C-alpha positions in Angstrom: 0.0 0.0 0.0 1.5 3.3 -1.0 0.5 6.9 -0.4 0.9 10.0 -2.5 -0.6 13.5 -2.0 -2.3 16.0 -4.2 -2.4 19.7 -3.5 -5.6 21.1 -1.8 -7.5 24.0 -3.2 -10.3 26.1 -1.7 -12.1 26.7 -5.0 -15.7 25.7 -5.5 -15.4 25.3 -9.2 -16.1 21.6 -10.0 -13.7 21.8 -13.0 -10.8 22.6 -10.7 -9.4 20.6 -7.7 -11.7 20.8 -4.7 -11.0 21.8 -1.1 -10.0 18.4 0.2 -6.4 17.1 0.5 -6.3 13.7 -1.3 -4.2 10.6 -0.9 -4.0 7.8 -3.4 -3.8 4.2 -2.0 -2.7 1.1 -3.8 -4.4 -1.9 -2.3 -3.6 -5.5 -3.3 -5.5 -8.6 -2.2 -2.5 -10.0 -0.2 -1.8 -6.8 1.8 -5.5 -6.4 2.5 -5.8 -10.0 3.7 -2.8 -9.4 6.1 -4.4 -6.3 7.4 -7.7 -8.0 8.0 -6.2 -11.2 9.7 -4.1 -9.1 12.1 -7.1 -7.1 13.3 -9.5 -8.1 16.0 -12.3 -8.6 13.5 -13.1 -11.9 11.8 -12.1 -12.7 8.3 -14.0 -11.0 5.5 -17.0 -12.8 4.2 -16.2 -11.2 0.8 -12.4 -11.2 0.4 -10.8 -8.8 -2.0 -9.7 -10.5 -5.3 -8.6 -7.6 -7.4 -6.0 -4.8 -6.8 -7.5 -1.4 -6.2 -6.4 2.2 -6.7 -8.3 4.4 -4.2 -8.4 8.2 -4.1 -9.8 9.5 -0.9 -9.9 12.7 1.2 -7.6 12.6 4.2 -9.7 15.0 6.4 -12.1 13.6 9.0 -15.5 13.0 7.7 -18.0 10.7 6.1 -17.9 10.7 2.3 -20.0 9.1 -0.6 -18.2 6.5 -2.7 -17.7 6.0 -6.4 -16.6 2.7 -8.0 -14.9 3.5 -11.3 -14.2 0.8 -13.9 -11.4 1.2 -16.4 -11.6 0.8 -20.2 -10.6 -2.0 -22.5 -6.9 -3.1 -22.0 -6.2 0.0 -19.9 -4.8 0.2 -16.4 -6.6 1.8 -13.5 -3.4 3.9 -12.9 -4.1 5.7 -16.2 -7.0 7.5 -14.4 -5.0 8.7 -11.5 -5.4 12.4 -12.2 -9.2 12.0 -12.9 -9.9 10.1 -9.7 -7.9 12.6 -7.6 -9.9 15.4 -9.1 -13.1 13.7 -8.1 -11.9 12.8 -4.6 -10.8 16.4 -3.9 -14.4 17.4 -3.9 -15.3 15.0 -1.1 -15.7 11.5 -2.6 -14.0 8.2 -2.0 -13.1 6.7 -5.5 -12.4 3.0 -5.8 -10.9 2.0 -9.1 -10.3 -1.8 -9.4 -7.9 -3.4 -11.9 -10.4 -5.8 -13.4 -7.9 -7.8 -15.5 -4.5 -7.6 -17.2 -5.5 -9.4 -20.4 -9.0 -9.8 -21.8 -10.8 -11.1 -24.8 -14.1 -9.8 -26.3 -16.3 -11.3 -23.6 -16.7 -9.0 -20.6 -18.7 -11.5 -18.4 -15.7 -12.0 -16.0 -15.3 -8.2 -15.6 -18.9 -7.9 -14.6 -18.4 -10.6 -12.0 -15.2 -9.0 -10.8 -16.8 -5.6 -10.4 -19.7 -7.2 -8.4 -17.1 -8.9 -6.1 -15.4 -5.6 -5.5 -18.8 -4.1 -4.6 -19.4 -6.9 -2.1 -16.0 -6.4 -0.5 -16.6 -2.7 0.1 -19.1 -3.2 3.0 -16.6 -5.4 4.9 -13.2 -4.2 3.8 -13.1 -0.6 2.6 -13.0 1.1 6.0 -9.9 -0.9 7.1 -7.8 0.6 4.3 -8.8 4.2 4.5 -7.0 6.9 6.5 -8.0 7.3 10.2 -11.3 9.2 10.7 -12.3 8.8 7.1 -15.6 6.9 6.8 -17.3 5.7 3.6 -21.0 6.4 3.3 -22.2 3.1 1.7 -25.8 4.4 1.4 -24.5 7.2 -1.0 -22.8 5.3 -3.8 -22.2 5.8 -7.5 -21.0 3.4 -10.2 -19.2 4.6 -13.3 -17.0 3.3 -16.1 -15.1 4.4 -19.2 -15.3 2.8 -22.6 -15.9 -1.0 -22.1 -15.8 -0.2 -18.4 -18.9 1.9 -19.1 -20.6 -1.1 -20.6 -19.6 -3.2 -17.5 -21.0 -0.5 -15.2 -24.4 -0.5 -17.0 -24.4 -4.3 -17.1 -23.7 -4.5 -13.3 -26.4 -1.8 -12.6 -28.9 -3.8 -14.6 -28.0 -7.0 -12.7 -28.4 -5.3 -9.4 -31.7 -3.8 -10.4 -32.9 -7.2 -11.4 -31.7 -8.8 -8.2 -33.3 -6.1 -6.1 -36.7 -6.5 -7.8 -36.6 -10.3 -7.2 -35.4 -9.8 -3.6 -32.3 -11.9 -4.2 -29.6 -9.4 -3.3 -28.1 -8.9 0.2 -25.7 -6.1 -0.8 -25.3 -3.3 1.7 -24.2 -1.0 -1.1 -27.0 1.1 -2.5 -26.0 2.5 -5.9 -28.2 5.5 -6.8 -26.0 7.1 -9.5 -24.8 5.4 -12.8 -22.3 7.2 -15.1 -21.0 6.1 -18.5 -17.9 7.9 -19.8 -17.9 7.3 -23.5 -19.3 3.8 -23.0 -18.9 1.3 -25.8 -20.8 -2.0 -26.4 -18.7 -3.5 -29.2 -17.4 -2.9 -32.7 -20.7 -1.9 -34.5 -24.4 -2.3 -34.3 -24.9 -6.1 -34.7 -21.4 -6.7 -33.6 -21.8 -6.2 -29.8 -19.3 -8.0 -27.6 -20.8 -10.5 -25.2 -22.8 -10.1 -23.1 -24.7 -7.4 -25.1 -26.0 -4.5 -23.0 -27.8 -2.3 -25.6 -31.2 -3.5 -26.7 -32.1 -0.6 -29.1 -35.4 -0.2 -27.3 -35.7 3.5 -26.2 -35.7 4.0 -22.4 -35.3 0.3 -21.7 -32.7 0.6 -19.0 -34.6 -0.1 -15.8 -31.9 0.5 -13.2 -33.6 2.8 -10.7 -30.6 5.1 -10.8 -29.9 8.6 -12.0 -27.8 8.2 -15.2 -25.1 10.4 -16.7 -23.7 9.7 -20.2 -20.7 11.6 -21.5 -19.6 11.3 -25.1 -16.6 12.4 -27.1 -17.1 14.2 -30.3 -14.1 12.5 -31.9 -14.7 9.0 -30.6 -16.6 7.8 -33.6 -13.9 9.0 -36.1 -11.1 6.8 -37.2 -7.6 8.1 -36.3 -6.1 6.3 -39.3 -6.8 3.4 -41.6 -5.1 0.9 -39.4 -7.5 1.2 -36.4 -11.3 1.3 -36.2 -12.9 4.2 -34.3 -12.6 3.8 -30.5 -16.3 4.6 -29.9 -18.1 3.4 -33.1 -21.5 4.9 -34.0 -24.2 2.4 -33.2 -22.7 1.1 -30.0 -21.6 4.3 -28.3 -22.7 7.0 -26.0 -25.7 8.1 -28.1 -27.1 4.6 -28.0 -26.6 4.3 -24.2 -28.3 7.6 -23.5 -31.2 6.6 -25.8 -32.0 3.7 -23.5 -31.6 5.6 -20.2 -34.8 6.4 -18.2 -35.2 9.6 -16.3 -33.5 11.3 -14.6 -30.7 11.3 -17.1 -28.2 13.8 -18.5 -26.2 13.6 -21.7 -23.2 15.7 -22.6 -21.1 15.3 -25.8 -17.7 17.2 -25.8 -16.7 18.7 -29.1 -13.1 18.4 -30.4 -12.0 15.7 -27.9 -11.5 12.0 -28.2 -12.2 8.7 -26.5 -9.0 8.6 -24.3 -8.7 12.3 -23.6 -9.8 11.8 -19.9 -6.7 9.7 -19.1 -3.6 11.0 -17.4 -1.3 13.3 -19.4 1.4 10.6 -19.3 0.4 7.0 -19.6 3.5 4.7 -19.6 4.2 1.4 -21.3 3.0 -0.1 -24.5 -0.7 0.3 -23.5 -0.1 3.9 -22.5 1.5 4.7 -25.9 -1.4 2.9 -27.7 -3.9 5.1 -25.8 -2.4 8.0 -27.7 -2.1 6.5 -31.1 -5.3 4.4 -31.6 -7.9 7.0 -30.9 -8.4 10.4 -32.5 -7.7 13.0 -29.8 -7.8 16.7 -29.0 -4.7 18.8 -28.7 -4.2 18.0 -25.0 -6.0 15.8 -22.5 -6.3 18.2 -19.6 -9.5 20.1 -20.7 -11.4 16.9 -21.4 -10.2 15.3 -18.1 -11.2 18.4 -16.1 -14.6 18.4 -17.8 -15.2 14.7 -17.1 -14.1 15.1 -13.5 -16.2 18.2 -13.0 -19.4 16.9 -14.6 -19.1 13.7 -12.5 -18.7 15.7 -9.4 -21.7 18.0 -10.3 -23.9 15.0 -11.1 -23.0 13.2 -7.8 -23.6 16.4 -5.8 -27.0 16.6 -7.4 -28.1 13.0 -7.0 -26.1 11.8 -3.9 -26.0 15.0 -1.9 -29.1 16.8 -3.0 -27.3 19.9 -4.4 -28.2 20.4 -8.1 -26.7 24.0 -8.3 -23.5 22.9 -10.0 -25.2 20.7 -12.5 -27.9 23.3 -13.3 -25.2 26.0 -13.8 -23.5 23.8 -16.4 -26.8 22.9 -18.0 -27.9 26.5 -18.3 -24.5 27.7 -19.6 -23.9 29.8 -16.5 -20.7 28.0 -15.5 -18.3 30.2 -17.5 -15.2 28.2 -16.4 -16.2 25.1 -18.4 -12.9 24.0 -20.0 -14.5 22.5 -23.2 -17.1 23.3 -25.8 -20.2 21.1 -25.7 -21.9 20.0 -28.9 -24.8 18.2 -27.1 -26.5 19.0 -23.8 -29.7 17.0 -23.0 -31.6 16.4 -19.8 -34.3 13.8 -19.4 -36.4 14.6 -16.3 
């Protein structure tokens, strides 16, 4: 488990760092098991099976939680700047590494994300800084790219289990967010298990939904790679199936991986720059994604819609990007 710090800020602009000092924790199943077994509590009923990157405030308090799922063949560490941004506004962000290698089928990712969710109620408090408490009744689920598909699939499975009375989860997700979600290569070429049904407003998840799209995501970068967020299986299709309340933002002039860290190392990090058509720099898109997620969670987890309404009405003049689509389903 390692610890790094980000600088605090007193600004109330959701597109900048918030007022909380943030630490980033790297938690692996082995270290978590040692921590648990050495404590006075009994062994976890739901042990941790995936490594986690957690961004959390360090100040004393109780904070809502966000589970954030990474995109296809990406590392959770590539979202370090994004999750620190969100945490600095008073949220505990848990980003699991769902796999190192994966094929087209995302069924195992959905199961892994569900297992992480089950671990939170038993294990999260034990790895957080002293006096930092997670509020498990105020929880959000989000994902980028294929992680967005997984987030929607998990939300649908929890909704189905809740309606049938077959879930014992202590986590109550009430917010669902897809960041440039993708459900395959093209309409009719969805990766298993398919999430999109192409039936308008068919997602019955009993959660407020936010969908963010990239204006460049459906455009090929070159002839060697397909578009990263192909039309027919992308953000537009996910939003069309959301029920109210839902919000939809498409960012002009930015691409599918522009919410990642400025520097992403290794072969996969280099590929994240060369496979998807991108904007000039990543920072504006990342700041927007972090800010709109914060504004949405403040509205639907904390009952403060002022930030979201200001963005919707164009009154937030510090928005770092130009939006080509803004839609609200209420």
